C-alpha positions as CSV (number, residue, x, y, z in Angstrom):
1,X,162.9,60.5,-14.9
2,X,165.7,57.9,-14.5
3,X,167.0,57.4,-11.0
4,X,170.5,56.1,-10.7
5,X,172.1,54.3,-7.8
6,X,174.4,56.8,-6.0
7,X,178.1,56.0,-6.5
8,X,180.1,54.7,-3.6
9,X,182.6,57.4,-2.5
10,X,184.5,54.9,-0.3
11,X,185.5,51.3,-0.6
12,X,187.3,48.7,1.5
13,X,190.3,46.9,0.1
14,X,189.7,43.1,0.1
15,X,192.7,42.0,-2.1
16,X,196.1,43.6,-2.5
17,X,198.1,40.8,-4.1
18,X,200.9,42.5,-6.2
19,X,200.1,45.9,-4.7
20,X,201.0,45.4,-1.0
21,X,202.9,48.8,-0.9
22,X,200.0,50.6,-2.4
23,X,196.9,48.9,-0.9
24,X,196.2,47.7,2.6
25,X,193.6,44.9,3.1
26,X,190.8,46.1,5.3
27,X,191.5,49.8,4.9
28,X,188.9,52.3,3.8
29,X,189.8,54.2,0.6
30,X,188.3,57.2,-1.0
31,X,186.9,56.5,-4.5
32,X,187.2,59.1,-7.3
33,X,184.5,59.1,-10.0
34,X,185.9,57.9,-13.3
35,X,183.4,56.7,-15.9
36,X,186.1,55.4,-18.3
37,X,187.8,53.3,-15.7
38,X,184.5,51.8,-14.6
39,X,183.7,50.8,-18.2
40,X,186.8,48.6,-18.1
41,X,186.1,47.1,-14.6
42,X,188.4,49.5,-12.6
43,X,187.8,51.7,-9.6
44,X,189.9,54.8,-9.1
45,X,191.0,55.2,-5.5
46,X,193.4,57.3,-3.5
47,X,196.0,54.8,-2.4
48,X,198.8,54.9,0.2
49,X,200.9,57.2,-1.9
50,X,198.2,59.9,-1.6
51,X,197.7,59.8,-5.4
52,X,194.7,58.4,-7.2
53,X,195.1,55.2,-9.4
54,X,192.8,52.8,-11.1
55,X,192.7,49.3,-9.7
56,X,190.7,46.3,-10.6
57,X,187.3,46.7,-8.9
58,X,187.4,43.2,-7.6
59,X,190.1,44.4,-5.1
60,X,187.4,46.5,-3.3
61,X,184.1,46.3,-1.6
62,X,182.2,49.6,-2.2
63,X,180.4,51.1,0.7
64,X,177.5,53.4,1.1
65,X,178.4,55.7,3.9
66,X,176.0,58.0,5.8
67,X,176.4,61.7,4.8
68,X,177.5,62.7,8.3
69,X,180.3,60.2,8.3
70,X,181.4,61.2,4.8
71,X,181.7,64.8,6.0
72,X,183.8,63.7,9.0
73,X,186.1,61.6,6.8
74,X,186.6,64.4,4.3
75,X,187.3,66.9,7.1
76,X,189.9,64.5,8.6
77,X,191.5,64.1,5.1
78,X,191.6,67.9,4.7
79,X,193.2,68.3,8.1
80,X,195.9,65.7,7.4
81,X,196.7,67.4,4.1
82,X,197.0,70.7,5.9
83,X,199.3,69.1,8.4
84,X,201.5,67.6,5.7
85,X,201.7,71.0,3.9
86,X,202.8,72.9,7.1
87,X,205.3,70.2,8.0
88,X,206.9,70.5,4.5
89,X,207.0,74.2,4.8
90,X,208.8,74.0,8.2
91,X,211.2,71.5,6.8
92,X,212.1,73.7,3.8
93,X,213.0,76.6,6.1
94,X,215.8,74.7,7.6
95,X,217.0,74.4,11.2
96,X,215.5,76.7,13.7
97,X,217.8,79.5,14.8
98,X,218.1,80.8,18.3
99,X,218.0,77.4,20.0
100,X,220.6,76.9,22.6
101,X,222.6,73.7,22.5
102,X,221.9,71.3,25.3
103,X,224.9,70.4,27.4
104,X,225.2,67.3,29.6
């Protein structure tokens, strides 16, 4: 039976030259498994836009994170996503009715 090294599910950005708007040096990023990208020396990560993109793997230092911390990070991510969704839903409804105007 062949044992393979577990893939990193998180990595720290160590270089962002040319991608300062998308990557922040020192920040922890979630890694998405992508065999094709890895064959070409790329790592697929979820960047500042919230979307996943393939970046040269030399821009990151992969980390092995304890299972308990992985769960906490994933829960935090899910919570943020839920907050963004509810904020968008409120914004699409328009101004709240029934508020009294403040007078000075």
